Backbone bond lengths (Angstrom), bond angles and torsions (degrees), N, CA, C in turn:
res aa  C-N    CA-C-N  psi(-1)  N-CA   C-N-CA  omega(-1)  CA-C   N-CA-C  phi
1 K - - - 1.475 - - 1.519 111.77 -
2 A 1.330 118.04 -29.31 1.458 119.72 179.77 1.526 111.22 -63.09
3 Q 1.336 115.74 -34.41 1.464 119.78 179.14 1.542 111.93 -68.70
4 Q 1.329 115.91 -26.44 1.467 118.91 -178.95 1.530 112.26 -65.72
5 D 1.326 115.71 -29.11 1.468 119.61 -179.15 1.527 111.57 -61.06
6 A 1.348 117.09 -26.23 1.458 119.58 -178.90 1.521 111.88 -67.09
7 F 1.328 116.81 -25.74 1.463 120.41 -179.76 1.532 112.31 -77.74
8 L 1.348 115.98 -26.48 1.467 120.40 -167.44 1.519 114.24 -54.98
9 P 1.333 120.96 -52.35 1.486 118.50 -177.09 1.522 113.29 -63.32
10 Y 1.341 117.16 -31.69 1.468 119.89 -178.28 1.523 111.04 -76.27
11 V 1.330 116.64 -33.71 1.452 120.85 175.81 1.529 110.22 -68.10
12 E 1.342 116.05 -39.95 1.461 121.17 178.77 1.515 111.07 -62.45
13 K 1.340 117.78 -41.42 1.451 122.21 -179.31 1.519 112.84 -76.35
14 G 1.320 116.43 -17.97 1.453 119.54 -176.20 1.523 111.99 83.10
15 S 1.320 117.40 15.27 1.457 120.87 -179.34 1.527 111.72 -69.41
16 I 1.306 116.36 -29.47 1.465 120.51 178.80 1.522 109.30 -130.97
17 I 1.310 115.02 155.39 1.463 121.53 171.04 1.532 106.81 -106.66
18 L 1.298 116.15 117.02 1.445 120.31 -175.48 1.523 110.36 -97.50
19 I 1.327 116.56 122.11 1.458 122.59 177.55 1.533 107.72 -122.90
20 G 1.299 116.68 126.28 1.465 119.82 -179.74 1.517 111.28 -136.68
21 A 1.314 115.28 157.65 1.466 121.24 175.71 1.500 108.40 -137.46
22 T 1.308 116.97 139.02 1.461 120.50 -178.23 1.506 110.46 -150.43
23 T 1.320 116.56 148.37 1.449 121.25 174.11 1.532 110.60 -89.20
24 E 1.343 116.75 -3.48 1.452 120.64 179.77 1.517 109.81 -93.19
25 N 1.313 115.67 168.51 1.453 120.57 174.34 1.524 108.31 -78.58
26 P 1.345 118.33 116.60 1.464 120.06 -176.72 1.537 113.23 -61.03
27 S 1.322 116.96 -22.88 1.469 119.84 177.57 1.514 110.60 -62.36
28 F 1.347 117.38 -29.04 1.454 121.26 -179.98 1.530 112.05 -92.82
29 E 1.319 116.57 -31.59 1.476 120.10 -168.01 1.520 114.78 -103.18
30 I 1.337 118.07 -17.01 1.457 121.57 -177.64 1.529 109.63 -110.91
31 N 1.323 115.91 136.90 1.458 120.01 178.39 1.531 109.35 -56.93
32 S 1.307 116.13 139.02 1.473 120.54 -175.28 1.513 111.79 -60.75
33 A 1.358 118.07 -37.29 1.464 121.07 -179.38 1.523 110.64 -64.12
34 L 1.323 116.68 -40.70 1.459 120.82 179.01 1.526 110.83 -72.41
35 L 1.324 116.28 -40.43 1.448 121.50 -178.22 1.531 110.82 -63.24
36 S 1.327 116.51 -37.44 1.472 120.45 -178.31 1.525 112.31 -66.44
37 R 1.322 116.65 -16.59 1.466 120.77 -179.98 1.531 111.43 -102.32
38 C 1.305 115.57 9.59 1.473 121.24 179.42 1.524 109.86 -118.33
39 R 1.306 115.08 157.19 1.463 120.25 171.59 1.513 107.54 -103.29
40 V 1.327 116.14 127.73 1.459 122.00 -175.23 1.522 110.13 -100.69
41 F 1.323 115.34 127.91 1.465 121.43 174.59 1.533 107.49 -113.03
42 V 1.315 115.52 127.00 1.470 120.74 -179.44 1.515 109.80 -95.46
43 L 1.341 116.79 123.27 1.456 122.54 177.12 1.521 107.56 -101.58
44 N 1.329 117.01 109.65 1.459 121.36 -176.98 1.512 111.03 -82.41
45 S 1.326 115.68 161.26 1.461 121.59 176.79 1.523 110.16 -64.00
46 L 1.332 116.47 151.41 1.456 120.23 176.78 1.521 109.81 -72.60
47 N 1.331 116.66 150.82 1.463 118.60 175.61 1.515 109.50 -90.91
48 T 1.328 116.80 176.08 1.464 122.36 -174.91 1.532 112.15 -61.06
49 D 1.328 116.42 -39.37 1.472 119.54 -179.80 1.529 111.30 -64.33
50 D 1.358 115.60 -39.28 1.474 119.12 177.88 1.525 110.32 -61.19
51 L 1.316 117.11 -42.13 1.457 121.01 -177.53 1.527 111.27 -71.35
52 K 1.332 116.66 -33.80 1.470 118.99 175.21 1.511 110.94 -62.94
53 D 1.345 117.20 -42.03 1.457 120.70 176.76 1.531 110.66 -62.23
54 L 1.322 115.87 -39.20 1.465 120.95 178.64 1.535 111.25 -61.88
55 I 1.329 116.31 -43.17 1.465 121.25 -179.96 1.534 110.43 -64.62
56 I 1.316 115.49 -44.56 1.484 120.14 -179.72 1.519 110.64 -60.45
57 R 1.355 116.60 -43.12 1.458 118.90 178.57 1.533 110.87 -65.66
58 A 1.316 116.28 -39.00 1.457 121.04 -177.43 1.525 111.97 -64.22
59 I 1.363 117.07 -38.23 1.469 119.70 -176.52 1.522 112.37 -87.53
60 S 1.348 116.84 -7.33 1.468 119.65 -178.88 1.521 113.25 -109.87
61 S 1.343 117.11 -21.24 1.457 120.65 -176.38 1.543 110.68 -87.29
62 S 1.330 114.60 142.81 1.466 119.55 176.33 1.521 111.83 -68.28
63 K 1.348 116.41 -18.98 1.470 120.42 176.31 1.526 111.12 -78.22
64 G 1.338 115.39 -12.32 1.449 119.64 179.57 1.517 110.85 -112.64
65 L 1.348 114.73 -114.37 1.480 120.66 -177.14 1.500 111.61 -110.82
66 G 1.342 117.76 14.89 1.469 121.91 -174.29 1.511 114.18 -60.88
67 N 1.325 119.65 -29.07 1.464 123.01 -177.60 1.531 112.14 -74.59
68 L 1.324 117.30 -8.44 1.478 119.87 -175.33 1.530 112.73 -92.29
69 K 1.325 117.93 -6.87 1.481 121.31 -178.75 1.525 111.40 51.57
70 I 1.311 114.14 69.89 1.462 120.98 -175.14 1.525 109.77 -87.11
71 H 1.333 116.27 132.18 1.449 122.51 175.25 1.541 106.86 -105.16
72 I 1.317 115.68 111.31 1.474 120.51 -177.21 1.516 108.17 -143.22
73 T 1.318 117.45 138.99 1.466 122.11 -177.23 1.526 110.63 -83.84
74 D 1.324 114.54 161.55 1.484 119.84 175.46 1.504 111.27 -60.40
75 E 1.340 116.56 -35.42 1.470 120.55 179.63 1.513 110.88 -64.34
76 D 1.337 116.34 -39.35 1.474 120.36 179.26 1.520 110.63 -67.12
77 I 1.329 116.59 -40.57 1.475 120.26 177.64 1.521 110.00 -62.64
78 E 1.331 116.67 -43.17 1.467 121.58 177.68 1.521 111.25 -59.83
79 A 1.343 115.91 -41.51 1.471 120.45 -178.76 1.521 111.53 -65.06
80 I 1.327 116.90 -43.53 1.475 120.06 179.89 1.535 110.17 -66.22
81 A 1.329 116.99 -41.61 1.474 121.10 179.88 1.519 111.25 -63.00
82 A 1.334 115.80 -44.65 1.455 119.99 -178.94 1.528 111.67 -66.62
83 F 1.346 115.10 -34.60 1.456 120.65 -178.26 1.520 112.63 -70.38
84 S 1.336 116.98 -23.35 1.460 121.63 -171.77 1.518 114.88 -79.51
85 G 1.327 116.98 -13.45 1.464 120.18 173.88 1.511 114.86 60.70
86 G 1.348 117.19 36.82 1.445 120.46 176.30 1.518 116.07 80.98
87 D 1.336 117.28 5.27 1.462 122.56 -176.91 1.531 109.27 -102.58
88 A 1.340 117.33 111.05 1.459 121.11 -176.66 1.516 111.68 -65.67
89 R 1.301 118.16 -42.70 1.457 121.23 -179.43 1.532 111.07 -62.84
90 F 1.323 115.33 -43.89 1.466 119.74 177.96 1.531 110.41 -63.43
91 C 1.335 115.69 -37.16 1.456 121.26 179.79 1.536 110.99 -62.49
92 L 1.337 116.30 -47.31 1.455 120.42 -179.34 1.533 111.82 -67.70
93 N 1.320 116.14 -37.67 1.473 119.61 177.04 1.530 110.87 -63.04
94 T 1.336 115.55 -41.37 1.455 120.00 178.97 1.525 110.72 -65.63
95 L 1.321 116.39 -41.80 1.465 121.16 178.03 1.530 110.84 -58.94
96 E 1.322 115.83 -46.22 1.470 119.53 179.46 1.526 111.07 -62.08
97 M 1.330 116.17 -40.75 1.448 119.86 179.85 1.524 110.89 -62.15
98 V 1.345 115.70 -42.28 1.472 120.44 -179.52 1.528 109.78 -66.57
99 V 1.322 116.33 -45.33 1.481 120.55 -176.37 1.531 111.50 -66.07
100 Y 1.307 117.01 -49.85 1.463 119.81 -174.59 1.525 113.60 -70.63
101 N 1.328 116.82 -16.55 1.466 119.81 178.81 1.530 112.74 -101.63
102 S 1.342 117.16 -1.72 1.463 121.33 178.13 1.550 109.18 -88.63
103 P 1.350 116.60 152.92 1.472 120.03 -176.55 1.534 112.74 -65.38
104 S 1.318 115.98 138.85 1.449 122.46 177.93 1.524 110.27 -101.16
105 E 1.345 117.52 128.59 1.452 122.31 -179.90 1.533 109.70 -122.56
106 L 1.336 117.10 -178.54 1.440 121.40 -176.53 1.518 113.50 -59.29
107 D 1.349 116.50 -37.03 1.454 120.39 -177.76 1.527 112.63 -93.47
108 G 1.328 118.61 11.53 1.457 122.24 176.94 1.522 113.65 124.22
109 I 1.304 115.23 -166.32 1.476 121.72 -178.19 1.517 108.84 -96.88
110 H 1.338 114.78 127.11 1.458 121.25 176.95 1.524 108.36 -104.85
111 V 1.341 115.34 115.97 1.458 119.48 -179.34 1.517 109.77 -62.79
112 S 1.312 116.39 124.04 1.460 122.61 -178.25 1.520 110.54 -88.00
113 Q 1.332 114.78 136.64 1.461 119.51 178.73 1.530 111.06 -64.12
114 D 1.325 116.07 -37.15 1.478 119.41 178.81 1.522 110.47 -64.54
115 I 1.327 116.73 -44.30 1.462 119.51 179.12 1.526 110.27 -64.79
116 L 1.328 116.30 -40.96 1.471 120.81 179.12 1.523 110.62 -59.33
117 K 1.325 117.01 -44.60 1.461 121.46 -179.30 1.527 110.15 -64.27
118 Q 1.325 116.44 -40.50 1.462 119.47 179.79 1.521 111.85 -64.39
119 C 1.343 115.68 -41.84 1.467 120.68 -178.26 1.542 112.34 -71.83
120 L 1.338 115.51 -24.73 1.470 119.44 -177.72 1.525 112.09 -102.53
121 Q 1.315 117.10 19.13 1.474 119.42 -176.24 1.518 112.59 -63.10
122 K 1.317 116.07 -50.52 1.461 118.87 -174.86 1.510 109.90 -155.70
123 R 1.298 116.11 143.35 1.459 120.16 176.12 1.531 107.93 -133.04
124 S 1.330 115.19 159.74 1.444 120.25 178.94 1.516 109.73 -70.16
125 L 1.319 116.30 135.36 1.452 120.61 178.48 1.525 110.21 -78.51
126 L 1.334 115.25 143.83 1.452 120.25 175.68 1.513 108.47 -69.12
127 Y 1.337 115.84 107.77 1.458 118.55 -175.31 1.528 108.61 -166.05
128 D 1.305 114.64 140.44 1.461 120.41 176.21 1.520 106.20 -140.42
129 K 1.319 114.99 116.60 1.460 119.69 -172.98 1.528 114.15 -63.37
130 K 1.348 116.93 -10.86 1.462 118.79 178.11 1.528 110.70 -123.92
131 G 1.310 117.45 1.12 1.459 120.00 -175.54 1.513 113.21 -103.03
132 E 1.324 115.40 -166.75 1.469 121.55 -173.66 1.521 111.13 -63.90
133 E 1.338 117.81 -41.03 1.461 118.99 -174.80 1.521 111.85 -64.28
134 H 1.318 116.40 -30.91 1.464 121.73 174.99 1.541 109.64 -57.94
135 Y 1.326 115.85 -48.67 1.467 120.05 -178.47 1.530 111.32 -72.84
136 N 1.323 116.98 -33.46 1.466 120.02 178.31 1.519 111.12 -61.75
137 I 1.333 115.77 -45.23 1.463 119.99 -173.53 1.540 111.13 -76.40
138 I 1.327 118.48 -38.64 1.472 117.99 177.62 1.518 109.16 -67.68
139 S 1.345 117.84 -30.98 1.455 120.73 174.60 1.525 110.88 -65.77
140 A 1.337 115.50 -41.13 1.473 119.41 178.58 1.527 110.76 -64.41
141 L 1.336 116.38 -40.19 1.473 120.50 179.37 1.518 109.64 -64.30
142 H 1.330 117.56 -47.38 1.466 121.66 -177.99 1.529 110.94 -61.63
143 K 1.335 116.36 -46.00 1.462 119.87 -176.69 1.535 111.50 -70.67
144 S 1.333 117.64 -29.62 1.463 120.36 174.98 1.517 111.09 -67.15
145 V 1.326 116.14 -42.93 1.473 120.14 176.30 1.521 110.56 -61.45
146 R 1.340 115.57 -46.46 1.471 120.20 -177.87 1.532 111.18 -60.94
147 N 1.349 116.08 -33.02 1.453 120.45 -177.76 1.534 111.69 -90.75
148 S 1.333 117.55 11.07 1.474 122.86 178.20 1.527 112.75 58.64
149 D 1.335 116.65 34.18 1.458 121.27 178.20 1.522 107.95 -98.65
150 V 1.316 115.74 92.92 1.473 120.71 -174.86 1.519 111.87 -61.90
151 Q 1.329 116.38 -46.01 1.465 120.30 -174.51 1.534 110.03 -62.82
152 A 1.338 117.42 -45.58 1.455 120.76 -179.90 1.525 111.19 -65.15
153 A 1.337 117.00 -37.98 1.469 120.76 178.62 1.517 111.20 -59.86
154 V 1.346 116.73 -45.47 1.463 120.44 -179.67 1.541 110.40 -66.62
155 Y 1.332 116.27 -38.37 1.475 119.75 -179.49 1.522 110.96 -63.26
156 W 1.344 117.65 -51.03 1.459 120.22 -178.55 1.510 111.41 -64.88
157 L 1.329 117.51 -34.44 1.456 120.61 174.31 1.530 110.38 -59.56
158 A 1.328 116.54 -46.49 1.473 121.11 179.75 1.525 110.33 -63.07
159 R 1.345 117.98 -39.71 1.448 120.66 178.83 1.530 110.81 -58.70
160 M 1.312 116.83 -42.42 1.447 120.28 -177.60 1.541 110.77 -70.48
161 L 1.309 116.77 -45.98 1.466 119.85 -177.03 1.515 112.26 -66.79
162 E 1.326 116.87 -43.20 1.464 119.64 -178.81 1.520 112.34 -69.51
163 A 1.318 116.99 -19.97 1.465 121.06 177.12 1.522 111.54 -87.17
164 G 1.333 117.42 -3.21 1.440 120.67 175.33 1.507 116.13 99.81
165 E 1.349 118.24 16.78 1.453 120.74 178.97 1.523 110.67 -65.23
166 D 1.323 115.92 147.18 1.454 122.56 176.35 1.538 108.25 -67.38
167 P 1.340 118.33 119.27 1.478 119.34 -178.07 1.509 113.41 -61.90
168 L 1.333 116.67 -27.63 1.477 119.10 179.91 1.534 110.83 -69.26
169 Y 1.323 117.70 -30.38 1.455 120.62 175.92 1.535 109.43 -63.65
170 I 1.327 116.70 -46.88 1.459 120.75 178.84 1.521 110.45 -62.95
171 A 1.325 116.31 -43.22 1.482 120.33 -179.28 1.522 110.55 -61.74
172 R 1.317 117.61 -39.74 1.480 120.41 177.53 1.528 110.61 -63.36
173 R 1.326 116.44 -41.00 1.453 119.33 178.82 1.541 110.27 -64.84
174 F 1.313 117.49 -36.72 1.468 120.49 177.67 1.528 110.37 -63.36
175 V 1.331 116.67 -40.04 1.467 119.82 179.18 1.545 109.27 -60.62
176 R 1.320 116.97 -40.74 1.468 120.92 177.12 1.530 110.65 -64.10
177 M 1.339 117.01 -46.05 1.462 121.03 -179.09 1.527 111.48 -59.49
178 A 1.326 116.02 -34.56 1.471 119.96 -175.87 1.505 112.25 -59.81
179 S 1.332 116.89 -33.78 1.465 120.20 179.24 1.520 112.89 -98.94
180 E 1.332 115.97 -29.82 1.477 119.56 -178.11 1.515 112.44 -72.72
181 D 1.330 117.56 -40.26 1.456 121.04 -172.75 1.517 114.38 -112.89
182 I 1.319 117.55 -7.37 1.482 120.93 -177.79 1.522 110.22 -126.63
183 G 1.323 116.42 -55.79 1.457 121.31 174.32 1.518 114.47 56.68
184 M 1.329 115.52 -131.93 1.461 121.48 -175.88 1.520 112.96 -73.10
185 A 1.345 116.86 -8.78 1.461 118.41 176.08 1.514 111.15 -65.44
186 D 1.331 116.75 -26.87 1.475 122.26 174.72 1.528 107.45 -160.45
187 S 1.316 116.65 89.19 1.460 121.00 -175.53 1.510 112.19 -67.67
188 R 1.333 117.70 -16.42 1.467 120.16 176.54 1.527 111.41 -64.62
189 A 1.299 117.72 -22.68 1.475 120.74 -178.80 1.531 110.25 -59.72
190 L 1.335 116.88 -41.57 1.455 120.67 -179.61 1.536 110.32 -65.16
191 E 1.329 116.19 -41.79 1.472 119.58 179.25 1.522 111.44 -61.85
192 I 1.326 116.94 -43.29 1.455 121.14 -178.74 1.520 110.83 -66.29
193 C 1.322 117.18 -39.38 1.470 120.07 -178.98 1.509 112.00 -69.32
194 V 1.323 116.12 -38.68 1.477 119.55 175.61 1.526 110.01 -64.15
195 A 1.338 116.42 -41.76 1.461 120.88 176.88 1.536 111.02 -62.51
196 A 1.334 117.09 -39.82 1.455 120.58 177.83 1.532 110.88 -63.93
197 Y 1.328 116.56 -39.03 1.469 119.81 176.54 1.525 110.32 -60.62
198 Q 1.331 115.52 -45.82 1.476 119.02 -179.29 1.525 110.74 -64.15
199 A 1.317 117.37 -38.55 1.471 120.97 178.52 1.531 110.40 -63.19
200 C 1.354 116.26 -42.32 1.457 119.56 177.86 1.524 110.91 -62.64
201 H 1.319 115.75 -37.80 1.464 120.36 179.82 1.525 111.16 -66.32
202 Y 1.345 115.95 -40.57 1.465 119.86 -179.13 1.525 112.78 -71.77
203 L 1.336 116.33 -42.86 1.468 120.37 -167.99 1.526 113.98 -101.14
204 G 1.316 117.50 -38.41 1.460 120.53 -173.53 1.524 111.59 72.11
205 V 1.349 115.60 -177.09 1.467 120.70 179.37 1.529 108.67 -85.46
206 P 1.334 118.24 150.29 1.473 126.81 2.76 1.522 113.55 -90.24
207 E 1.337 118.42 -3.71 1.466 120.76 -173.59 1.524 113.04 -61.23
208 C 1.345 117.30 -32.31 1.463 119.72 -175.01 1.522 112.31 -81.20
209 N 1.351 117.98 -4.03 1.461 119.93 -179.62 1.515 112.24 -55.83
210 V 1.314 116.08 -38.94 1.459 120.38 -177.36 1.530 111.14 -70.46
211 H 1.327 116.46 -31.18 1.472 119.86 178.10 1.521 110.87 -69.40
212 L 1.330 115.81 -39.87 1.469 119.19 177.35 1.523 110.36 -67.85
213 T 1.334 116.57 -36.43 1.469 119.45 175.74 1.512 110.59 -63.74
214 H 1.349 117.22 -40.03 1.453 122.53 176.22 1.527 109.64 -55.90
215 A 1.338 115.86 -48.78 1.463 120.14 -178.18 1.527 111.18 -65.69
216 A 1.345 116.26 -43.14 1.465 120.08 -178.05 1.523 111.17 -62.31
217 V 1.332 117.21 -44.10 1.453 120.77 -179.65 1.529 110.34 -66.70
218 Y 1.330 116.61 -43.35 1.472 119.31 179.89 1.537 111.19 -60.78
219 L 1.334 116.31 -44.26 1.465 120.39 -179.46 1.522 110.89 -63.95
220 A 1.341 116.15 -41.37 1.469 119.37 -178.00 1.523 110.75 -67.23
221 L 1.344 118.30 -36.59 1.450 121.52 -176.95 1.534 112.54 -81.15
222 A 1.313 117.57 -22.09 1.465 120.51 -174.62 1.511 112.02 -67.20
223 P 1.348 117.88 150.66 1.469 121.00 173.89 1.535 109.35 -61.85
224 K 1.312 115.84 146.26 1.483 119.52 -172.47 1.519 111.58 -106.99
225 S 1.336 113.71 141.61 1.474 121.25 173.58 1.513 109.07 -157.94
226 N 1.319 116.45 132.88 1.470 120.90 175.53 1.517 111.10 -107.06
227 A 1.353 115.46 22.82 1.459 119.67 -175.86 1.521 112.55 -61.65
228 L 1.332 119.18 -32.93 1.455 121.72 -179.52 1.533 110.31 -68.26
229 E 1.327 116.36 -43.52 1.449 120.02 179.54 1.521 110.93 -64.31
230 V 1.344 116.78 -43.37 1.459 121.16 179.01 1.527 109.92 -63.45
231 A 1.336 116.37 -41.60 1.474 120.91 179.57 1.515 110.84 -59.73
232 Y 1.356 115.86 -47.47 1.466 118.60 -178.43 1.529 111.22 -65.14
233 N 1.314 116.66 -45.18 1.477 119.17 -177.63 1.527 111.91 -61.79
234 N 1.337 116.23 -39.90 1.474 119.61 176.84 1.518 111.97 -65.97
235 A 1.340 114.85 -42.08 1.480 119.32 178.97 1.524 110.24 -66.41
236 K 1.320 116.36 -38.68 1.471 121.67 179.01 1.543 109.99 -60.50
237 S 1.326 115.08 -44.25 1.470 119.22 180.00 1.507 110.67 -59.61
238 D 1.329 117.14 -45.60 1.461 120.54 179.82 1.518 111.33 -69.17
239 A 1.333 116.03 -36.95 1.477 119.29 -179.70 1.519 111.00 -61.87
240 L 1.330 116.61 -41.09 1.464 119.86 -179.55 1.528 112.17 -69.92
241 K 1.344 115.79 -27.73 1.465 119.36 -179.48 1.537 111.89 -84.74
242 T 1.316 117.87 -17.94 1.483 119.83 -171.81 1.524 110.52 -125.73
243 L 1.345 116.53 38.69 1.460 119.73 179.10 1.515 112.91 -63.09
244 D 1.338 116.67 -18.76 1.457 120.65 -179.28 1.525 112.23 -86.17
245 Q 1.321 117.16 -5.47 1.465 119.98 -177.55 1.532 110.38 -74.27
246 P 1.313 118.91 122.90 1.484 120.61 -177.85 1.526 111.13 -77.21
247 V 1.319 115.60 153.45 1.450 120.86 173.45 1.523 107.57 -69.63
248 P 1.340 119.42 129.94 1.480 120.51 179.64 1.522 110.98 -52.27
249 L 1.334 116.54 137.76 1.475 121.07 -175.04 1.517 112.10 -56.88
250 H 1.349 117.35 -39.40 1.454 119.51 -172.17 1.536 114.05 -69.48
251 I 1.352 117.50 -15.29 1.483 117.57 177.30 1.539 110.98 -110.89
252 R 1.341 115.96 17.84 1.466 118.80 171.09 1.521 109.92 -91.49
253 N 1.348 115.75 147.68 1.454 119.43 174.43 1.528 109.96 -72.17
254 A 1.317 115.54 153.60 1.476 120.29 -179.93 1.531 109.24 -133.99
255 P 1.329 117.57 72.29 1.467 120.02 -176.53 1.545 113.50 -75.80
256 T 1.328 117.40 -13.93 1.485 119.18 -178.89 1.524 110.11 -120.88
257 K 1.343 115.59 161.30 1.475 121.62 179.44 1.529 110.39 -63.27
258 L 1.318 116.74 -41.37 1.455 120.43 -179.67 1.518 111.19 -58.89
259 M 1.310 115.68 -43.37 1.465 119.78 -179.65 1.533 111.05 -65.65
260 K 1.310 116.57 -37.42 1.466 119.62 176.14 1.519 110.63 -65.60
261 D 1.332 116.50 -40.43 1.465 120.35 178.66 1.531 111.48 -63.94
262 L 1.318 116.46 -29.11 1.466 120.78 179.32 1.520 112.88 -81.94
263 G 1.325 115.58 -2.09 1.456 119.62 175.49 1.514 115.23 98.64
264 Y 1.334 116.07 4.82 1.467 119.10 178.42 1.521 108.72 -62.94
265 S 1.305 117.45 134.34 1.464 125.84 176.37 1.524 113.63 71.78
266 K 1.333 118.19 0.96 1.460 120.88 -179.89 1.525 109.44 -71.14
267 G 1.316 116.43 125.62 1.452 121.09 179.58 1.525 113.24 88.53
268 Y 1.326 116.30 5.29 1.475 118.76 178.82 1.534 110.02 -66.75
269 E 1.319 116.64 137.85 1.461 121.97 -179.17 1.525 109.31 -113.78
270 Y 1.323 116.16 112.10 1.460 122.61 -179.37 1.534 108.35 -73.85
271 S 1.325 116.47 112.13 1.455 122.39 -168.15 1.527 112.40 -55.15
272 H 1.336 117.02 -37.44 1.476 119.62 -173.61 1.532 112.10 -71.60
273 D 1.305 117.13 -11.66 1.459 119.69 178.07 1.535 111.65 -86.02
274 Y 1.326 117.74 -1.98 1.451 121.62 -174.18 1.535 110.92 -116.06
275 E 1.304 114.68 157.67 1.471 120.33 175.19 1.538 109.15 -61.49
276 Y 1.291 115.27 143.07 1.480 123.67 -176.82 1.534 112.68 68.92
277 H 1.335 117.15 0.81 1.470 121.79 179.55 1.524 112.50 57.99
278 M 1.320 116.45 38.17 1.472 120.88 174.70 1.517 108.47 -162.21
279 T 1.352 114.14 159.01 1.465 120.22 176.56 1.554 107.40 -132.81
280 D 1.324 115.51 -177.51 1.466 119.26 176.88 1.532 110.99 -96.64
281 M 1.337 116.59 22.26 1.448 121.74 -178.37 1.524 111.36 -58.39
282 Q 1.349 115.90 136.79 1.474 121.54 179.37 1.532 109.71 -75.19
283 C 1.344 117.34 127.23 1.468 121.29 178.43 1.527 112.71 -117.01
284 L 1.318 118.28 -16.16 1.459 121.32 175.83 1.538 110.40 -87.53
285 P 1.340 117.38 157.62 1.464 118.95 172.75 1.527 110.29 -60.62
286 D 1.320 116.55 157.30 1.465 121.55 -175.98 1.530 112.94 -53.50
287 A 1.344 116.54 -39.09 1.461 120.22 -175.32 1.527 113.31 -72.44
288 L 1.340 116.46 -12.42 1.463 119.67 -175.53 1.521 113.78 -116.74
289 V 1.322 117.10 9.42 1.463 120.47 -179.18 1.540 109.86 -57.80
290 G 1.320 115.12 130.81 1.463 120.83 179.55 1.509 114.59 93.01
291 K 1.341 117.44 -7.10 1.451 120.79 179.42 1.530 110.84 -67.85
292 E 1.338 116.47 143.09 1.462 121.69 175.23 1.515 109.25 -124.79
293 Y 1.319 116.18 122.24 1.457 121.34 -178.58 1.534 111.62 -104.52
294 Y 1.300 115.24 -49.83 1.460 118.35 179.99 1.515 110.50 -90.01
295 V 1.324 115.99 116.18 1.459 122.60 177.82 1.531 107.21 -122.73
296 P 1.316 118.85 103.90 1.454 121.06 -176.04 1.509 113.18 -64.74
297 S 1.320 115.32 150.01 1.464 121.47 179.60 1.523 110.11 -84.35
298 D 1.332 116.38 -172.97 1.457 120.85 177.09 1.525 110.81 -104.36
299 Q 1.354 116.42 28.07 1.447 121.70 -177.01 1.523 111.50 -108.63
300 G 1.341 116.48 137.30 1.460 121.90 172.09 1.511 114.00 52.28
301 S 1.336 114.92 -135.53 1.463 120.46 -175.49 1.513 112.39 -70.32
302 E 1.338 117.89 -13.97 1.459 118.81 178.97 1.520 112.56 -66.87
303 V 1.318 117.09 -16.25 1.477 119.35 173.01 1.527 109.46 -62.65
304 K 1.351 115.82 -43.66 1.467 120.31 177.39 1.526 110.48 -66.64
305 V 1.327 115.65 -39.25 1.470 119.93 178.92 1.518 110.15 -62.90
306 R 1.328 116.65 -42.73 1.466 121.26 179.32 1.524 110.52 -61.44
307 N 1.331 117.00 -42.11 1.463 121.27 177.98 1.520 111.30 -63.76
308 R 1.357 114.93 -38.91 1.457 119.27 -179.24 1.550 109.63 -67.82
309 L 1.320 117.35 -40.55 1.466 120.04 177.23 1.526 111.42 -61.86
310 A 1.321 115.51 -40.66 1.471 119.33 178.73 1.550 109.63 -64.11
311 Q 1.326 116.32 -39.25 1.461 120.54 178.35 1.526 110.90 -63.74
312 I 1.352 116.05 -42.57 1.469 120.78 179.39 1.529 110.33 -61.50
313 K 1.316 116.80 -42.00 1.471 121.04 178.40 1.522 111.09 -60.78
314 Q 1.326 116.39 -42.72 1.465 120.89 -179.79 1.521 111.09 -63.75
315 I 1.330 116.25 -43.81 1.465 120.44 -178.30 1.531 109.89 -65.45
316 K 1.338 116.44 -44.40 1.465 118.91 -178.69 1.527 110.79 -65.51
317 A 1.350 115.98 -36.91 1.468 119.38 178.44 1.525 109.83 -64.73
318 M 1.334 116.24 -40.60 1.461 120.48 179.68 1.534 110.78 -65.71
319 V 1.344 115.49 -43.28 1.470 120.05 178.24 1.538 110.72 -60.92
320 H 1.342 114.35 -41.44 1.471 118.04 179.60 1.530 111.35 -64.64
321 R 1.353 116.83 -40.39 1.462 118.98 178.41 1.525 111.32 -63.08
322 N 1.318 115.95 -41.89 1.467 119.70 179.40 1.517 111.08 -64.27
323 R 1.333 116.38 -38.05 1.448 120.49 179.33 1.543 110.15 -64.01
324 M 1.331 115.72 -43.14 1.460 120.37 -179.87 1.525 110.91 -64.92
325 M 1.334 117.26 -38.41 1.469 120.26 179.96 1.520 111.16 -66.64
326 K 1.345 116.95 -37.25 1.457 119.64 179.23 1.535 110.83 -66.80
327 K 1.341 115.51 -35.44 1.462 118.77 179.61 1.522 111.47 -65.88
328 K 1.354 114.98 -34.39 1.476 118.71 179.15 1.502 111.09 -70.94
């Protein structure tokens, strides 16, 4: 990228016309200043019909394989086109491999089903662990889990693993999903994902594939809630705005005499010494009293959490009323 900066002043002046081609996503690989001065054209992969036309031209044209008198069925052409994944070069290479390895007879080459099966056994998946497709597929996996689509979650997981993705990377993402998209609606999700990470660490691939599938299926099936993420983001916003707010004196520790003399820990109420094991003691800074960050959803176990929060509010309100009555 440092070399790209050398082009910038000349492109700005119009001294040169810059033309480039890349199989990478230019958003990741080209400096933003240079990219903003270029027009980007996206060349999409060919579809199956395009590749079928390509095969037909290749086996009929004298510039291709037309002189070999190839006998191939429509089903075989369809199979090669579908196997090529939108890549014309790969398609032609596969066709040549099939043709040159099939038996040759007096009336030409007859494509053998056995040879076809051997040539179509396995192909490299389109995947780059540091490129755009890496982020596209992990995004697809995450969004499938979030949308409770079990089948899609397992499919995208398989796509990543079979392409050579580090299983620990996927396991770490699952740990994040467990709290970001499920949270208190099913706290077991976090335990299972951490266990899946440990299993991947112990066993590695391919043995850990089933553990990641376990985690993916559990996450997809679990009730969903993003209440924890919303709670943190809201608290973060307030935290950044109120960095000058001091910690209330009564909930500060006072390990020294000087700190005690300054009022640290004065008036602190040890919850376990009180009925219900809680008091109405203020724990937020003065400017944020009454703020609510975590608001549980109506999904899964968060229903119980919501009921518990309502109970805590009632108890604290009752304790506060009793305190006010005693003061009077």
